[in-house]
LOMARPA-119729 format. One record per atom (N, C-alpha, C): x, y, z; atom name; residue in three letters. Coordinates in steps of 0.1 Angstrom, whole numbers, always signed. Example, Ala and Ser with C-alpha at 12.3 -4.5 7.8 and 13.67 -1.06 7.14 Angstrom:
     u     v     w name resn
  +132   -57   +78    N  ALA
  +123   -45   +78   CA  ALA
  +132   -33   +78    C  ALA
  +128   -22   +71    N  SER
  +137   -11   +71   CA  SER
  +129    +0   +79    C  SER
This chain:
     u     v     w name resn
    +8   -12    +0    N  UNK
    +0    +0    +0   CA  UNK
    +9   +12    +0    C  UNK
    +7   +21    -9    N  UNK
   +15   +33   -10   CA  UNK
    +8   +45    -4    C  UNK
   +16   +53    +3    N  UNK
   +10   +65    +9   CA  UNK
   +10   +76    -1    C  UNK
    +0   +85    +0    N  UNK
    -1   +97    -9   CA  UNK
   +11  +106    -7    C  UNK
   +16  +111   -18    N  UNK
   +27  +120   -17   CA  UNK
   +23  +134   -16    C  UNK
   +29  +142    -7    N  UNK
   +25  +156    -6   CA  UNK
   +32  +164   -17    C  UNK
   +25  +174   -22    N  UNK
   +30  +183   -32   CA  UNK
   +42  +191   -27    C  UNK
   +43  +192   -13    N  UNK
   +54  +199    -7   CA  UNK
   +67  +192    -6    C  UNK
   +66  +179    -8    N  UNK
   +78  +170    -8   CA  UNK
   +83  +168    +6    C  UNK
   +94  +162    +7    N  UNK
  +101  +159   +20   CA  UNK
   +92  +150   +29    C  UNK
   +95  +151   +42    N  UNK
   +88  +142   +52   CA  UNK
   +75  +149   +56    C  UNK
   +66  +150   +47    N  UNK
   +53  +157   +50   CA  UNK
   +42  +147   +48    C  UNK
   +32  +147   +58    N  UNK
   +21  +139   +57   CA  UNK
    +9  +147   +50    C  UNK
    +4  +141   +40    N  UNK
    -8  +147   +33   CA  UNK
   -19  +150   +43    C  UNK
   -22  +140   +51    N  UNK
   -33  +141   +60   CA  UNK
   -31  +151   +71    C  UNK
   -18  +152   +76    N  UNK
   -15  +160   +87   CA  UNK
   -11  +174   +83    C  UNK
    -4  +176   +72    N  UNK
    +3  +188   +69   CA  UNK
    -1  +196   +57    C  UNK
    -7  +189   +47    N  UNK
   -10  +195   +34   CA  UNK
   -18  +208   +35    C  UNK
   -29  +207   +43    N  UNK
   -38  +219   +44   CA  UNK
   -31  +230   +51    C  UNK
   -24  +228   +62    N  UNK
   -17  +238   +69   CA  UNK
    -6  +245   +61    C  UNK
    +2  +237   +54    N  UNK
   +12  +242   +45   CA  UNK
    +6  +250   +34    C  UNK
    -5  +245   +28    N  UNK
   -12  +253   +18   CA  UNK
   -16  +266   +22    C  UNK
   -22  +267   +35    N  UNK
   -26  +280   +40   CA  UNK
   -14  +289   +42    C  UNK
    -3  +284   +47    N  UNK
    +9  +292   +49   CA  UNK
   +14  +297   +35    C  UNK
   +14  +289   +25    N  UNK
   +19  +293   +12   CA  UNK
   +10  +304    +7    C  UNK
    -3  +303    +8    N  UNK
   -12  +313    +3   CA  UNK
    -9  +326   +10    C  UNK
    -8  +326   +23    N  UNK
    -6  +338   +31   CA  UNK
    +7  +345   +28    C  UNK
   +18  +337   +28    N  UNK
   +31  +342   +25   CA  UNK
   +31  +349   +11    C  UNK
   +25  +342    +1    N  UNK
   +24  +347   -13   CA  UNK
   +16  +360   -13    C  UNK
    +5  +361    -6    N  UNK
    -3  +373    -5   CA  UNK
    +5  +385    +0    C  UNK
   +13  +382   +11    N  UNK
   +21  +393   +17   CA  UNK
   +32  +398    +8    C  UNK
   +39  +388    +1    N  UNK
   +49  +392    -8   CA  UNK
   +44  +399   -20    C  UNK
   +32  +395   -25    N  UNK
   +26  +402   -36   CA  UNK
   +23  +416   -33    C  UNK
   +17  +418   -21    N  UNK
   +13  +432   -17   CA  UNK
   +26  +441   -16    C  UNK
   +36  +435   -10    N  UNK
   +49  +442    -8   CA  UNK
   +55  +446   -22    C  UNK
   +54  +436   -31    N  UNK
   +60  +438   -44   CA  UNK
   +52  +449   -52    C  UNK
   +39  +450   -49    N  UNK
   +31  +461   -56   CA  UNK
   +37  +475   -53    C  UNK
   +42  +476   -41    N  UNK
   +47  +490   -37   CA  UNK
   +62  +490   -37    C  UNK
   +68  +480   -43    N  UNK
   +83  +479   -45   CA  UNK
   +90  +478   -32    C  UNK
   +84  +471   -22    N  UNK
   +90  +469    -9   CA  UNK
   +96  +455    -7    C  UNK
  +107  +455    -2    N  UNK
  +114  +442    +1   CA  UNK
  +111  +439   +16    C  UNK
  +110  +426   +19    N  UNK
  +106  +421   +32   CA  UNK
  +116  +411   +37    C  UNK
  +119  +412   +50    N  UNK
  +127  +402   +57   CA  UNK
  +118  +391   +62    C  UNK
  +124  +379   +65    N  UNK
  +116  +368   +71   CA  UNK
  +109  +373   +84    C  UNK
  +116  +381   +92    N  UNK
  +110  +386  +104   CA  UNK
   +98  +395  +101    C  UNK
   +99  +403   +91    N  UNK
   +87  +412   +88   CA  UNK
   +75  +404   +83    C  UNK
   +78  +394   +75    N  UNK
   +68  +385   +71   CA  UNK
   +62  +377   +82    C  UNK
   +70  +373   +92    N  UNK
   +66  +366  +103   CA  UNK
   +56  +374  +112    C  UNK
   +59  +387  +114    N  UNK
   +51  +395  +122   CA  UNK
   +37  +396  +115    C  UNK
   +36  +397  +102    N  UNK
   +23  +399   +95   CA  UNK
   +16  +385   +95    C  UNK
   +22  +374   +93    N  UNK
   +16  +361   +91   CA  UNK
   +14  +353  +104    C  UNK
   +23  +356  +114    N  UNK
   +23  +348  +126   CA  UNK
   +29  +334  +124    C  UNK
   +36  +332  +113    N  UNK
   +43  +320  +111   CA  UNK
   +58  +321  +114    C  UNK
   +64  +310  +118    N  UNK
   +78  +311  +121   CA  UNK
   +87  +314  +108    C  UNK
   +99  +319  +111    N  UNK
  +108  +323  +100   CA  UNK
  +112  +311   +92    C  UNK
  +114  +300   +98    N  UNK
  +118  +287   +90   CA  UNK
  +107  +283   +81    C  UNK
   +95  +284   +86    N  UNK
   +83  +280   +77   CA  UNK
   +82  +290   +66    C  UNK
   +84  +303   +68    N  UNK
   +83  +313   +57   CA  UNK
   +94  +310   +47    C  UNK
  +106  +307   +52    N  UNK
  +117  +305   +42   CA  UNK
  +114  +293   +34    C  UNK
  +108  +282   +39    N  UNK
  +104  +270   +32   CA  UNK
   +93  +274   +22    C  UNK
   +83  +282   +25    N  UNK
   +73  +286   +16   CA  UNK
   +78  +295    +5    C  UNK
   +88  +303    +8    N  UNK
   +94  +311    -3   CA  UNK
  +101  +302   -13    C  UNK
  +108  +291    -8    N  UNK
  +114  +281   -17   CA  UNK
  +103  +274   -25    C  UNK
   +92  +271   -19    N  UNK
   +81  +265   -26   CA  UNK
   +76  +274   -37    C  UNK
   +75  +287   -35    N  UNK
   +70  +296   -45   CA  UNK
   +78  +296   -58    C  UNK
   +91  +292   -57    N  UNK
  +100  +292   -68   CA  UNK
   +98  +279   -76    C  UNK
   +91  +269   -71    N  UNK
   +89  +256   -77   CA  UNK
   +78  +258   -88    C  UNK
   +80  +251   -99    N  UNK
   +71  +252  -110   CA  UNK
   +56  +249  -106    C  UNK
   +54  +238   -98    N  UNK
   +40  +234   -95   CA  UNK
   +34  +244   -84    C  UNK
   +41  +253   -79    N  UNK
   +35  +264   -71   CA  UNK
   +36  +277   -77    C  UNK
   +38  +278   -90    N  UNK
   +38  +290   -98   CA  UNK
   +51  +294  -105    C  UNK
   +62  +288  -100    N  UNK
   +75  +291  -106   CA  UNK
   +78  +306  -106    C  UNK
   +75  +313   -95    N  UNK
   +78  +327   -93   CA  UNK
   +93  +330   -91    C  UNK
   +97  +341   -96    N  UNK
  +111  +345   -94   CA  UNK
  +110  +353   -81    C  UNK
  +117  +348   -70    N  UNK
  +117  +355   -57   CA  UNK
  +132  +360   -56    C  UNK
  +133  +373   -57    N  UNK
  +147  +378   -55   CA  UNK
  +150  +380   -41    C  UNK
  +163  +380   -38    N  UNK
  +168  +382   -24   CA  UNK
  +180  +391   -25    C  UNK
  +182  +399   -14    N  UNK
  +194  +407   -13   CA  UNK
  +196  +409    +2    C  UNK
  +209  +413    +5    N  UNK
  +212  +416   +19   CA  UNK
  +206  +430   +23    C  UNK
  +202  +430   +35    N  UNK
  +197  +443   +41   CA  UNK
  +207  +448   +51    C  UNK
  +211  +461   +50    N  UNK
  +219  +467   +61   CA  UNK
  +233  +461   +60    C  UNK
  +239  +461   +72    N  UNK
  +253  +456   +74   CA  UNK
  +254  +441   +69    C  UNK
  +262  +440   +58    N  UNK
  +263  +426   +52   CA  UNK
  +268  +415   +61    C  UNK
  +275  +419   +72    N  UNK
  +281  +409   +81   CA  UNK
  +270  +403   +91    C  UNK
  +258  +410   +91    N  UNK
  +247  +405  +100   CA  UNK
  +239  +394   +94    C  UNK
  +240  +392   +81    N  UNK
  +233  +381   +74   CA  UNK
  +218  +382   +74    C  UNK
  +213  +395   +73    N  UNK
  +199  +397   +71   CA  UNK
  +195  +398   +57    C  UNK
  +186  +390   +52    N  UNK
  +182  +389   +38   CA  UNK
  +168  +395   +37    C  UNK
  +165  +401   +26    N  UNK
  +151  +405   +23   CA  UNK
  +147  +400    +9    C  UNK
  +134  +398    +8    N  UNK
  +128  +391    -4   CA  UNK
  +118  +400   -11    C  UNK
  +117  +397   -24    N  UNK
  +106  +404   -32   CA  UNK
  +103  +395   -44    C  UNK
   +90  +394   -47    N  UNK
   +86  +386   -59   CA  UNK
   +88  +396   -71    C  UNK
   +95  +391   -81    N  UNK
   +96  +399   -94   CA  UNK
   +84  +396  -102    C  UNK
   +77  +406  -108    N  UNK
   +66  +404  -116   CA  UNK
   +55  +395  -110    C  UNK
   +50  +398   -98    N  UNK
   +40  +389   -92   CA  UNK
   +28  +386  -100    C  UNK
   +24  +395  -109    N  UNK
   +12  +392  -117   CA  UNK
   +15  +381  -128    C  UNK
   +28  +378  -130    N  UNK
   +31  +369  -141   CA  UNK
   +43  +360  -137    C  UNK
   +40  +347  -133    N  UNK
   +51  +338  -130   CA  UNK
   +59  +335  -142    C  UNK
   +71  +330  -139    N  UNK
   +80  +326  -150   CA  UNK
   +75  +315  -158    C  UNK
   +75  +315  -171    N  UNK
   +71  +305  -180   CA  UNK
   +83  +297  -184    C  UNK
   +87  +287  -175    N  UNK
   +99  +279  -178   CA  UNK
   +96  +270  -190    C  UNK
  +107  +269  -198    N  UNK
  +106  +260  -210   CA  UNK
   +99  +265  -221    C  UNK
   +94  +277  -221    N  UNK
   +86  +283  -231   CA  UNK
   +94  +284  -244    C  UNK
  +107  +288  -244    N  UNK
  +115  +290  -255   CA  UNK
  +126  +280  -256    C  UNK
  +125  +269  -249    N  UNK
  +136  +259  -250   CA  UNK
  +133  +248  -259    C  UNK
């Protein structure tokens, strides 16, 4: 008997985690879309304050947004402030239009 595979991959239970992770993905995407509309870059901490999700979860959802089956969005990142502090900020490029991978290949 084979278990259903989660679209999120990894050690994820469809029954236990899929709905929760889907909600996280939707909320993180909404926040990043709104920020991108006003050309604002956001740190994991800023997204965490707005969504009430942990920074590790947000980082995972940002990685998911880059995957083809979650939209294949281009999520840019850059350092914020003192580069030795390791603070990164994120912004979705062209949120209204995900990347069309393989279109011209």
